[in-house]
PQR file of N, CA, C, O and H, with PARSE charges and radii, in Angstrom:
ATOM      1  N   MET A   1       0.828  -1.191   0.000 -0.4000 1.5000
ATOM      2  CA  MET A   1       0.000   0.000   0.000 -0.0000 2.0000
ATOM      3  C   MET A   1       0.870   1.251   0.000  0.5500 1.7000
ATOM      4  O   MET A   1       0.515   2.270  -0.592 -0.5500 1.4000
ATOM      5  N   GLU A   2       2.008   1.159   0.668 -0.4000 1.5000
ATOM      6  CA  GLU A   2       2.913   2.306   0.661 -0.0000 2.0000
ATOM      7  C   GLU A   2       3.405   2.595  -0.756  0.5500 1.7000
ATOM      8  O   GLU A   2       3.507   3.750  -1.170 -0.5500 1.4000
ATOM      9  H   GLU A   2       2.296   0.331   1.149  0.4000 1.0000
ATOM     10  N   ALA A   3       3.703   1.534  -1.482 -0.4000 1.5000
ATOM     11  CA  ALA A   3       4.166   1.696  -2.864 -0.0000 2.0000
ATOM     12  C   ALA A   3       3.063   2.308  -3.727  0.5500 1.7000
ATOM     13  O   ALA A   3       3.341   3.131  -4.599 -0.5500 1.4000
ATOM     14  H   ALA A   3       3.620   0.596  -1.146  0.4000 1.0000
ATOM     15  N   ALA A   4       1.819   1.911  -3.487 -0.4000 1.5000
ATOM     16  CA  ALA A   4       0.704   2.472  -4.257 -0.0000 2.0000
ATOM     17  C   ALA A   4       0.570   3.966  -3.990  0.5500 1.7000
ATOM     18  O   ALA A   4       0.280   4.731  -4.910 -0.5500 1.4000
ATOM     19  H   ALA A   4       1.593   1.242  -2.778  0.4000 1.0000
ATOM     20  N   ALA A   5       0.776   4.390  -2.753 -0.4000 1.5000
ATOM     21  CA  ALA A   5       0.708   5.818  -2.433 -0.0000 2.0000
ATOM     22  C   ALA A   5       1.818   6.582  -3.144  0.5500 1.7000
ATOM     23  O   ALA A   5       1.592   7.672  -3.669 -0.5500 1.4000
ATOM     24  H   ALA A   5       1.011   3.768  -2.007  0.4000 1.0000
ATOM     25  N   ILE A   6       3.006   6.013  -3.159 -0.4000 1.5000
ATOM     26  CA  ILE A   6       4.133   6.671  -3.822 -0.0000 2.0000
ATOM     27  C   ILE A   6       3.896   6.743  -5.328  0.5500 1.7000
ATOM     28  O   ILE A   6       4.162   7.770  -5.954 -0.5500 1.4000
ATOM     29  H   ILE A   6       3.190   5.127  -2.732  0.4000 1.0000
ATOM     30  N   VAL A   7       3.397   5.656  -5.905 -0.4000 1.5000
ATOM     31  CA  VAL A   7       3.108   5.640  -7.344 -0.0000 2.0000
ATOM     32  C   VAL A   7       2.003   6.642  -7.673  0.5500 1.7000
ATOM     33  O   VAL A   7       2.064   7.311  -8.704 -0.5500 1.4000
ATOM     34  H   VAL A   7       3.181   4.823  -5.396  0.4000 1.0000
ATOM     35  N   ALA A   8       0.991   6.752  -6.805 -0.4000 1.5000
ATOM     36  CA  ALA A   8      -0.108   7.697  -7.051 -0.0000 2.0000
ATOM     37  C   ALA A   8       0.419   9.127  -7.119  0.5500 1.7000
ATOM     38  O   ALA A   8      -0.041   9.922  -7.939 -0.5500 1.4000
ATOM     39  H   ALA A   8       0.942   6.209  -5.967  0.4000 1.0000
ATOM     40  N   ILE A   9       1.381   9.454  -6.261 -0.4000 1.5000
ATOM     41  CA  ILE A   9       1.964  10.804  -6.293 -0.0000 2.0000
ATOM     42  C   ILE A   9       2.920  10.950  -7.476  0.5500 1.7000
ATOM     43  O   ILE A   9       2.920  11.979  -8.151 -0.5500 1.4000
ATOM     44  H   ILE A   9       1.754   8.808  -5.595  0.4000 1.0000
ATOM     45  N   ALA A  10       3.728   9.929  -7.726 -0.4000 1.5000
ATOM     46  CA  ALA A  10       4.741  10.017  -8.782 -0.0000 2.0000
ATOM     47  C   ALA A  10       4.115  10.213 -10.158  0.5500 1.7000
ATOM     48  O   ALA A  10       4.645  10.969 -10.973 -0.5500 1.4000
ATOM     49  H   ALA A  10       3.728   9.093  -7.177  0.4000 1.0000
ATOM     50  N   PHE A  11       2.997   9.545 -10.428 -0.4000 1.5000
ATOM     51  CA  PHE A  11       2.395   9.651 -11.755 -0.0000 2.0000
ATOM     52  C   PHE A  11       1.547  10.907 -11.931  0.5500 1.7000
ATOM     53  O   PHE A  11       1.130  11.207 -13.049 -0.5500 1.4000
ATOM     54  H   PHE A  11       2.567   8.931  -9.766  0.4000 1.0000
ATOM     55  N   THR A  12       1.284  11.645 -10.858 -0.4000 1.5000
ATOM     56  CA  THR A  12       0.543  12.894 -11.027 -0.0000 2.0000
ATOM     57  C   THR A  12       1.477  14.082 -11.209  0.5500 1.7000
ATOM     58  O   THR A  12       1.018  15.194 -11.468 -0.5500 1.4000
ATOM     59  H   THR A  12       1.623  11.400  -9.950  0.4000 1.0000
ATOM     60  N   GLN A  13       2.766  13.864 -11.078 -0.4000 1.5000
ATOM     61  CA  GLN A  13       3.737  14.953 -11.256 -0.0000 2.0000
ATOM     62  C   GLN A  13       4.007  15.179 -12.739  0.5500 1.7000
ATOM     63  O   GLN A  13       3.946  14.253 -13.548 -0.5500 1.4000
ATOM     64  H   GLN A  13       3.139  12.960 -10.867  0.4000 1.0000
ATOM     65  N   GLY A  14       4.297  16.394 -13.064 -0.4000 1.5000
ATOM     66  CA  GLY A  14       4.687  16.709 -14.436 -0.0000 2.0000
ATOM     67  C   GLY A  14       3.517  17.129 -15.308  0.5500 1.7000
ATOM     68  O   GLY A  14       2.354  17.034 -14.914 -0.5500 1.4000
ATOM     69  H   GLY A  14       4.347  17.146 -12.406  0.4000 1.0000
ATOM     70  N   GLY A  15       3.847  17.583 -16.475 -0.4000 1.5000
ATOM     71  CA  GLY A  15       2.817  18.046 -17.397 -0.0000 2.0000
ATOM     72  C   GLY A  15       2.278  19.395 -16.966  0.5500 1.7000
ATOM     73  O   GLY A  15       2.812  20.028 -16.055 -0.5500 1.4000
ATOM     74  H   GLY A  15       4.791  17.660 -16.795  0.4000 1.0000
ATOM     75  N   SER A  16       1.222  19.827 -17.623 -0.4000 1.5000
ATOM     76  CA  SER A  16       0.646  21.140 -17.305 -0.0000 2.0000
ATOM     77  C   SER A  16      -0.492  21.035 -16.306  0.5500 1.7000
ATOM     78  O   SER A  16      -1.032  22.051 -15.869 -0.5500 1.4000
ATOM     79  H   SER A  16       0.788  19.312 -18.363  0.4000 1.0000
ATOM     80  N   LYS A  17      -0.862  19.800 -15.939 -0.4000 1.5000
ATOM     81  CA  LYS A  17      -1.959  19.619 -14.988 -0.0000 2.0000
ATOM     82  C   LYS A  17      -1.460  19.834 -13.564  0.5500 1.7000
ATOM     83  O   LYS A  17      -0.303  19.537 -13.264 -0.5500 1.4000
ATOM     84  H   LYS A  17      -0.423  18.975 -16.294  0.4000 1.0000
ATOM     85  N   PRO A  18      -2.316  20.346 -12.687 -0.5600 1.5000
ATOM     86  CA  PRO A  18      -1.916  20.472 -11.286  0.2800 2.0000
ATOM     87  C   PRO A  18      -1.854  19.097 -10.624  0.5500 1.7000
ATOM     88  O   PRO A  18      -2.479  18.139 -11.080 -0.5500 1.4000
ATOM     89  N   VAL A  19      -1.097  19.026  -9.556 -0.4000 1.5000
ATOM     90  CA  VAL A  19      -0.937  17.763  -8.845 -0.0000 2.0000
ATOM     91  C   VAL A  19      -2.262  17.364  -8.212  0.5500 1.7000
ATOM     92  O   VAL A  19      -2.922  18.183  -7.573 -0.5500 1.4000
ATOM     93  H   VAL A  19      -0.589  19.804  -9.186  0.4000 1.0000
ATOM     94  N   ASP A  20      -2.652  16.101  -8.391 -0.4000 1.5000
ATOM     95  CA  ASP A  20      -3.896  15.571  -7.837 -0.0000 2.0000
ATOM     96  C   ASP A  20      -3.552  14.661  -6.664  0.5500 1.7000
ATOM     97  O   ASP A  20      -3.014  13.569  -6.846 -0.5500 1.4000
ATOM     98  H   ASP A  20      -2.116  15.436  -8.910  0.4000 1.0000
ATOM     99  N   TYR A  21      -3.866  15.121  -5.471 -0.4000 1.5000
ATOM    100  CA  TYR A  21      -3.514  14.380  -4.267 -0.0000 2.0000
ATOM    101  C   TYR A  21      -4.642  13.474  -3.763  0.5500 1.7000
ATOM    102  O   TYR A  21      -4.474  12.820  -2.734 -0.5500 1.4000
ATOM    103  H   TYR A  21      -4.303  16.008  -5.322  0.4000 1.0000
ATOM    104  N   HIS A  22      -5.769  13.418  -4.444 -0.4000 1.5000
ATOM    105  CA  HIS A  22      -6.908  12.626  -3.970 -0.0000 2.0000
ATOM    106  C   HIS A  22      -6.559  11.157  -3.781  0.5500 1.7000
ATOM    107  O   HIS A  22      -6.869  10.573  -2.742 -0.5500 1.4000
ATOM    108  H   HIS A  22      -5.905  13.950  -5.280  0.4000 1.0000
ATOM    109  N   ASP A  23      -5.921  10.561  -4.773 -0.4000 1.5000
ATOM    110  CA  ASP A  23      -5.554   9.147  -4.669 -0.0000 2.0000
ATOM    111  C   ASP A  23      -4.552   8.922  -3.540  0.5500 1.7000
ATOM    112  O   ASP A  23      -4.671   7.967  -2.773 -0.5500 1.4000
ATOM    113  H   ASP A  23      -5.669  11.036  -5.616  0.4000 1.0000
ATOM    114  N   PHE A  24      -3.564   9.814  -3.449 -0.4000 1.5000
ATOM    115  CA  PHE A  24      -2.547   9.675  -2.408 -0.0000 2.0000
ATOM    116  C   PHE A  24      -3.176   9.727  -1.019  0.5500 1.7000
ATOM    117  O   PHE A  24      -2.893   8.872  -0.180 -0.5500 1.4000
ATOM    118  H   PHE A  24      -3.468  10.589  -4.072  0.4000 1.0000
ATOM    119  N   PHE A  25      -4.020  10.713  -0.771 -0.4000 1.5000
ATOM    120  CA  PHE A  25      -4.634  10.836   0.547 -0.0000 2.0000
ATOM    121  C   PHE A  25      -5.636   9.710   0.809  0.5500 1.7000
ATOM    122  O   PHE A  25      -5.782   9.272   1.950 -0.5500 1.4000
ATOM    123  H   PHE A  25      -4.250  11.408  -1.453  0.4000 1.0000
ATOM    124  N   GLY A  26      -6.317   9.244  -0.217 -0.4000 1.5000
ATOM    125  CA  GLY A  26      -7.220   8.106  -0.051 -0.0000 2.0000
ATOM    126  C   GLY A  26      -6.468   6.855   0.380  0.5500 1.7000
ATOM    127  O   GLY A  26      -6.895   6.149   1.294 -0.5500 1.4000
ATOM    128  H   GLY A  26      -6.198   9.600  -1.144  0.4000 1.0000
ATOM    129  N   ILE A  27      -5.350   6.585  -0.279 -0.4000 1.5000
ATOM    130  CA  ILE A  27      -4.532   5.431   0.080 -0.0000 2.0000
ATOM    131  C   ILE A  27      -3.939   5.626   1.471  0.5500 1.7000
ATOM    132  O   ILE A  27      -3.860   4.673   2.246 -0.5500 1.4000
ATOM    133  H   ILE A  27      -5.003   7.159  -1.021  0.4000 1.0000
ATOM    134  N   LEU A  28      -3.528   6.834   1.793 -0.4000 1.5000
ATOM    135  CA  LEU A  28      -2.969   7.118   3.119 -0.0000 2.0000
ATOM    136  C   LEU A  28      -4.006   6.876   4.220  0.5500 1.7000
ATOM    137  O   LEU A  28      -3.675   6.315   5.265 -0.5500 1.4000
ATOM    138  H   LEU A  28      -3.592   7.608   1.163  0.4000 1.0000
ATOM    139  N   VAL A  29      -5.242   7.289   3.998 -0.4000 1.5000
ATOM    140  CA  VAL A  29      -6.310   7.056   4.977 -0.0000 2.0000
ATOM    141  C   VAL A  29      -6.547   5.563   5.149  0.5500 1.7000
ATOM    142  O   VAL A  29      -6.686   5.086   6.276 -0.5500 1.4000
ATOM    143  H   VAL A  29      -5.511   7.745   3.149  0.4000 1.0000
ATOM    144  N   LEU A  30      -6.595   4.817   4.047 -0.4000 1.5000
ATOM    145  CA  LEU A  30      -6.772   3.371   4.136 -0.0000 2.0000
ATOM    146  C   LEU A  30      -5.615   2.711   4.873  0.5500 1.7000
ATOM    147  O   LEU A  30      -5.820   1.763   5.630 -0.5500 1.4000
ATOM    148  H   LEU A  30      -6.481   5.204   3.132  0.4000 1.0000
ATOM    149  N   LEU A  31      -4.408   3.203   4.657 -0.4000 1.5000
ATOM    150  CA  LEU A  31      -3.233   2.674   5.336 -0.0000 2.0000
ATOM    151  C   LEU A  31      -3.315   2.906   6.843  0.5500 1.7000
ATOM    152  O   LEU A  31      -2.972   2.020   7.626 -0.5500 1.4000
ATOM    153  H   LEU A  31      -4.242   3.974   4.042  0.4000 1.0000
ATOM    154  N   ILE A  32      -3.761   4.078   7.248 -0.4000 1.5000
ATOM    155  CA  ILE A  32      -3.905   4.392   8.669 -0.0000 2.0000
ATOM    156  C   ILE A  32      -5.000   3.525   9.298  0.5500 1.7000
ATOM    157  O   ILE A  32      -4.820   3.010  10.402 -0.5500 1.4000
ATOM    158  H   ILE A  32      -4.040   4.797   6.612  0.4000 1.0000
ATOM    159  N   ILE A  33      -6.117   3.363   8.613 -0.4000 1.5000
ATOM    160  CA  ILE A  33      -7.198   2.508   9.119 -0.0000 2.0000
ATOM    161  C   ILE A  33      -6.707   1.066   9.262  0.5500 1.7000
ATOM    162  O   ILE A  33      -6.969   0.418  10.275 -0.5500 1.4000
ATOM    163  H   ILE A  33      -6.263   3.782   7.716  0.4000 1.0000
ATOM    164  N   ASN A  34      -6.006   0.571   8.263 -0.4000 1.5000
ATOM    165  CA  ASN A  34      -5.477  -0.784   8.297 -0.0000 2.0000
ATOM    166  C   ASN A  34      -4.494  -0.964   9.453  0.5500 1.7000
ATOM    167  O   ASN A  34      -4.531  -1.981  10.145 -0.5500 1.4000
ATOM    168  H   ASN A  34      -5.794   1.097   7.440  0.4000 1.0000
ATOM    169  N   SER A  35      -3.628   0.004   9.662 -0.4000 1.5000
ATOM    170  CA  SER A  35      -2.661  -0.072  10.758 -0.0000 2.0000
ATOM    171  C   SER A  35      -3.353  -0.059  12.108  0.5500 1.7000
ATOM    172  O   SER A  35      -2.948  -0.781  13.019 -0.5500 1.4000
ATOM    173  H   SER A  35      -3.598   0.831   9.100  0.4000 1.0000
ATOM    174  N   THR A  36      -4.383   0.745  12.249 -0.4000 1.5000
ATOM    175  CA  THR A  36      -5.120   0.821  13.510 -0.0000 2.0000
ATOM    176  C   THR A  36      -5.815  -0.502  13.810  0.5500 1.7000
ATOM    177  O   THR A  36      -5.750  -0.995  14.936 -0.5500 1.4000
ATOM    178  H   THR A  36      -4.712   1.331  11.509  0.4000 1.0000
ATOM    179  N   ILE A  37      -6.473  -1.072  12.822 -0.4000 1.5000
ATOM    180  CA  ILE A  37      -7.151  -2.356  13.013 -0.0000 2.0000
ATOM    181  C   ILE A  37      -6.139  -3.448  13.342  0.5500 1.7000
ATOM    182  O   ILE A  37      -6.393  -4.282  14.211 -0.5500 1.4000
ATOM    183  H   ILE A  37      -6.525  -0.672  11.908  0.4000 1.0000
ATOM    184  N   SER A  38      -5.003  -3.454  12.664 -0.4000 1.5000
ATOM    185  CA  SER A  38      -3.965  -4.453  12.936 -0.0000 2.0000
ATOM    186  C   SER A  38      -3.446  -4.326  14.356  0.5500 1.7000
ATOM    187  O   SER A  38      -3.235  -5.334  15.031 -0.5500 1.4000
ATOM    188  H   SER A  38      -4.796  -2.777  11.958  0.4000 1.0000
ATOM    189  N   PHE A  39      -3.238  -3.102  14.817 -0.4000 1.5000
ATOM    190  CA  PHE A  39      -2.757  -2.879  16.184 -0.0000 2.0000
ATOM    191  C   PHE A  39      -3.758  -3.404  17.197  0.5500 1.7000
ATOM    192  O   PHE A  39      -3.374  -4.067  18.161 -0.5500 1.4000
ATOM    193  H   PHE A  39      -3.410  -2.283  14.269  0.4000 1.0000
ATOM    194  N   ILE A  40      -5.029  -3.119  16.995 -0.4000 1.5000
ATOM    195  CA  ILE A  40      -6.068  -3.567  17.926 -0.0000 2.0000
ATOM    196  C   ILE A  40      -6.142  -5.093  17.933  0.5500 1.7000
ATOM    197  O   ILE A  40      -6.239  -5.701  18.999 -0.5500 1.4000
ATOM    198  H   ILE A  40      -5.342  -2.580  16.213  0.4000 1.0000
ATOM    199  N   GLU A  41      -6.098  -5.707  16.772 -0.4000 1.5000
ATOM    200  CA  GLU A  41      -6.158  -7.169  16.691 -0.0000 2.0000
ATOM    201  C   GLU A  41      -4.943  -7.816  17.352  0.5500 1.7000
ATOM    202  O   GLU A  41      -5.087  -8.821  18.048 -0.5500 1.4000
ATOM    203  H   GLU A  41      -6.019  -5.213  15.906  0.4000 1.0000
ATOM    204  N   GLU A  42      -3.759  -7.260  17.146 -0.4000 1.5000
ATOM    205  CA  GLU A  42      -2.557  -7.801  17.783 -0.0000 2.0000
ATOM    206  C   GLU A  42      -2.642  -7.676  19.298  0.5500 1.7000
ATOM    207  O   GLU A  42      -2.244  -8.583  20.029 -0.5500 1.4000
ATOM    208  H   GLU A  42      -3.643  -6.444  16.580  0.4000 1.0000
ATOM    209  N   ASN A  43      -3.163  -6.550  19.761 -0.4000 1.5000
ATOM    210  CA  ASN A  43      -3.314  -6.345  21.195 -0.0000 2.0000
ATOM    211  C   ASN A  43      -4.298  -7.356  21.777  0.5500 1.7000
ATOM    212  O   ASN A  43      -4.040  -7.934  22.833 -0.5500 1.4000
ATOM    213  H   ASN A  43      -3.486  -5.813  19.167  0.4000 1.0000
ATOM    214  N   ASN A  44      -5.410  -7.569  21.107 -0.4000 1.5000
ATOM    215  CA  ASN A  44      -6.397  -8.546  21.566 -0.0000 2.0000
ATOM    216  C   ASN A  44      -5.820  -9.960  21.544  0.5500 1.7000
ATOM    217  O   ASN A  44      -6.080 -10.749  22.453 -0.5500 1.4000
ATOM    218  H   ASN A  44      -5.620  -7.099  20.250  0.4000 1.0000
ATOM    219  N   ALA A  45      -5.056 -10.278  20.533 -0.4000 1.5000
ATOM    220  CA  ALA A  45      -4.447 -11.606  20.438 -0.0000 2.0000
ATOM    221  C   ALA A  45      -3.423 -11.812  21.552  0.5500 1.7000
ATOM    222  O   ALA A  45      -3.270 -12.925  22.056 -0.5500 1.4000
ATOM    223  H   ALA A  45      -4.845  -9.638  19.794  0.4000 1.0000
ATOM    224  N   GLY A  46      -2.735 -10.763  21.932 -0.4000 1.5000
ATOM    225  CA  GLY A  46      -1.767 -10.856  23.024 -0.0000 2.0000
ATOM    226  C   GLY A  46      -2.439 -11.077  24.369  0.5500 1.7000
ATOM    227  O   GLY A  46      -1.862 -11.704  25.257 -0.5500 1.4000
ATOM    228  H   GLY A  46      -2.859  -9.859  21.522  0.4000 1.0000
ATOM    229  N   ASN A  47      -3.651 -10.568  24.523 -0.4000 1.5000
ATOM    230  CA  ASN A  47      -4.382 -10.726  25.779 -0.0000 2.0000
ATOM    231  C   ASN A  47      -5.109 -12.061  25.862  0.5500 1.7000
ATOM    232  O   ASN A  47      -5.525 -12.453  26.952 -0.5500 1.4000
ATOM    233  H   ASN A  47      -4.119 -10.059  23.801  0.4000 1.0000
ATOM    234  N   ALA A  48      -5.273 -12.761  24.771 -0.4000 1.5000
ATOM    235  CA  ALA A  48      -6.040 -13.999  24.744 -0.0000 2.0000
ATOM    236  C   ALA A  48      -5.434 -15.092  25.633  0.5500 1.7000
ATOM    237  O   ALA A  48      -6.182 -15.728  26.375 -0.5500 1.4000
ATOM    238  H   ALA A  48      -4.935 -12.442  23.886  0.4000 1.0000
ATOM    239  N   PRO A  49      -4.127 -15.342  25.598 -0.5600 1.5000
ATOM    240  CA  PRO A  49      -3.587 -16.397  26.466  0.2800 2.0000
ATOM    241  C   PRO A  49      -3.810 -16.112  27.958  0.5500 1.7000
ATOM    242  O   PRO A  49      -4.086 -17.029  28.732 -0.5500 1.4000
ATOM    243  N   VAL A  50      -3.692 -14.862  28.350 -0.4000 1.5000
ATOM    244  CA  VAL A  50      -3.912 -14.502  29.753 -0.0000 2.0000
ATOM    245  C   VAL A  50      -5.365 -14.785  30.143  0.5500 1.7000
ATOM    246  O   VAL A  50      -5.630 -15.336  31.211 -0.5500 1.4000
ATOM    247  H   VAL A  50      -3.468 -14.118  27.722  0.4000 1.0000
ATOM    248  N   ALA A  51      -6.287 -14.410  29.283 -0.4000 1.5000
ATOM    249  CA  ALA A  51      -7.702 -14.643  29.565 -0.0000 2.0000
ATOM    250  C   ALA A  51      -8.015 -16.139  29.610  0.5500 1.7000
ATOM    251  O   ALA A  51      -8.791 -16.585  30.455 -0.5500 1.4000
ATOM    252  H   ALA A  51      -6.072 -13.963  28.415  0.4000 1.0000
ATOM    253  N   LEU A  52      -7.419 -16.908  28.709 -0.4000 1.5000
ATOM    254  CA  LEU A  52      -7.653 -18.353  28.703 -0.0000 2.0000
ATOM    255  C   LEU A  52      -7.074 -19.009  29.955  0.5500 1.7000
ATOM    256  O   LEU A  52      -7.696 -19.904  30.527 -0.5500 1.4000
ATOM    257  H   LEU A  52      -6.789 -16.545  28.022  0.4000 1.0000
ATOM    258  N   MET A  53      -5.900 -18.574  30.381 -0.4000 1.5000
ATOM    259  CA  MET A  53      -5.294 -19.134  31.589 -0.0000 2.0000
ATOM    260  C   MET A  53      -6.124 -18.793  32.822  0.5500 1.7000
ATOM    261  O   MET A  53      -6.276 -19.626  33.715 -0.5500 1.4000
ATOM    262  H   MET A  53      -5.395 -17.846  29.916  0.4000 1.0000
ATOM    263  N   ALA A  54      -6.656 -17.588  32.877 -0.4000 1.5000
ATOM    264  CA  ALA A  54      -7.496 -17.199  34.009 -0.0000 2.0000
ATOM    265  C   ALA A  54      -8.777 -18.024  34.025  0.5500 1.7000
ATOM    266  O   ALA A  54      -9.232 -18.448  35.087 -0.5500 1.4000
ATOM    267  H   ALA A  54      -6.533 -16.911  32.151  0.4000 1.0000
ATOM    268  N   ARG A  55      -9.341 -18.244  32.882 -0.4000 1.5000
ATOM    269  CA  ARG A  55     -10.570 -19.042  32.794 -0.0000 2.0000
ATOM    270  C   ARG A  55     -10.301 -20.496  33.186  0.5500 1.7000
ATOM    271  O   ARG A  55     -11.113 -21.122  33.867 -0.5500 1.4000
ATOM    272  H   ARG A  55      -8.971 -17.899  32.020  0.4000 1.0000
ATOM    273  N   LEU A  56      -9.163 -21.023  32.753 -0.4000 1.5000
ATOM    274  CA  LEU A  56      -8.791 -22.383  33.102 -0.0000 2.0000
ATOM    275  C   LEU A  56      -8.558 -22.505  34.607  0.5500 1.7000
ATOM    276  O   LEU A  56      -8.950 -23.502  35.214 -0.5500 1.4000
ATOM    277  H   LEU A  56      -8.503 -20.514  32.200  0.4000 1.0000
ATOM    278  N   ALA A  57      -7.933 -21.514  35.204 -0.4000 1.5000
ATOM    279  CA  ALA A  57      -7.692 -21.525  36.651 -0.0000 2.0000
ATOM    280  C   ALA A  57      -9.019 -21.518  37.413  0.5500 1.7000
ATOM    281  O   ALA A  57      -9.142 -22.184  38.441 -0.5500 1.4000
ATOM    282  H   ALA A  57      -7.615 -20.704  34.711  0.4000 1.0000
ATOM    283  N   GLN A  58      -9.999 -20.781  36.925 -0.4000 1.5000
ATOM    284  CA  GLN A  58     -11.304 -20.750  37.570 -0.0000 2.0000
ATOM    285  C   GLN A  58     -11.966 -22.124  37.491  0.5500 1.7000
ATOM    286  O   GLN A  58     -12.557 -22.584  38.469 -0.5500 1.4000
ATOM    287  H   GLN A  58      -9.899 -20.241  36.090  0.4000 1.0000
ATOM    288  N   LYS A  59     -11.872 -22.782  36.336 -0.4000 1.5000
ATOM    289  CA  LYS A  59     -12.475 -24.106  36.183 -0.0000 2.0000
ATOM    290  C   LYS A  59     -11.812 -25.117  37.082  0.5500 1.7000
ATOM    291  O   LYS A  59     -12.483 -25.957  37.681 -0.5500 1.4000
ATOM    292  H   LYS A  59     -11.393 -22.409  35.541  0.4000 1.0000
ATOM    293  N   GLN A  60     -10.480 -25.044  37.185 -0.4000 1.5000
ATOM    294  CA  GLN A  60      -9.747 -25.993  38.025 -0.0000 2.0000
ATOM    295  C   GLN A  60     -10.071 -25.803  39.498  0.5500 1.7000
ATOM    296  O   GLN A  60     -10.199 -26.780  40.237 -0.5500 1.4000
ATOM    297  H   GLN A  60      -9.935 -24.362  36.699  0.4000 1.0000
ATOM    298  N   SER A  61     -10.205 -24.551  39.932 -0.4000 1.5000
ATOM    299  CA  SER A  61     -10.504 -24.305  41.332 -0.0000 2.0000
ATOM    300  C   SER A  61     -11.935 -24.722  41.670  0.5500 1.7000
ATOM    301  O   SER A  61     -12.202 -25.151  42.793 -0.5500 1.4000
ATOM    302  H   SER A  61     -10.101 -23.758  39.333  0.4000 1.0000
ATOM    303  N   SER A  62     -12.851 -24.604  40.721 -0.4000 1.5000
ATOM    304  CA  SER A  62     -14.221 -25.032  40.983 -0.0000 2.0000
ATOM    305  C   SER A  62     -14.335 -26.562  40.995  0.5500 1.7000
ATOM    306  O   SER A  62     -15.218 -27.109  41.654 -0.5500 1.4000
ATOM    307  H   SER A  62     -12.635 -24.257  39.809  0.4000 1.0000
ATOM    308  N   CYS A  63     -13.459 -27.243  40.280 -0.4000 1.5000
ATOM    309  CA  CYS A  63     -13.470 -28.705  40.283 -0.0000 2.0000
ATOM    310  C   CYS A  63     -12.885 -29.261  41.574  0.5500 1.7000
ATOM    311  O   CYS A  63     -13.236 -30.366  41.988 -0.5500 1.4000
ATOM    312  H   CYS A  63     -12.742 -26.799  39.744  0.4000 1.0000
ATOM    313  N   LEU A  64     -11.998 -28.508  42.212 -0.4000 1.5000
ATOM    314  CA  LEU A  64     -11.373 -28.960  43.455 -0.0000 2.0000
ATOM    315  C   LEU A  64     -12.334 -28.873  44.635  0.5500 1.7000
ATOM    316  O   LEU A  64     -12.142 -29.587  45.619 -0.5500 1.4000
ATOM    317  H   LEU A  64     -11.713 -27.610  41.876  0.4000 1.0000
ATOM    318  N   HIS A  65     -13.331 -28.050  44.575 -0.4000 1.5000
ATOM    319  CA  HIS A  65     -14.243 -27.869  45.704 -0.0000 2.0000
ATOM    320  C   HIS A  65     -15.349 -28.863  45.687  0.5500 1.7000
ATOM    321  O   HIS A  65     -16.206 -28.848  46.571 -0.5500 1.4000
ATOM    322  H   HIS A  65     -13.487 -27.470  43.775  0.4000 1.0000
TER
END
């Protein structure tokens, strides 16, 4: 996606037309959204083993009583 943003800017340069940043900013927004979702998912995945271990500990303690 980073390469697509660079290509979007590179191909709008030159000629007599003004630079069109719409594609570049659109790709940049998608990149930021993708990074945010990835960060949240990684954080949730990191917390999953702790939650599973806590749940397992609760089940084991209830079986002992």
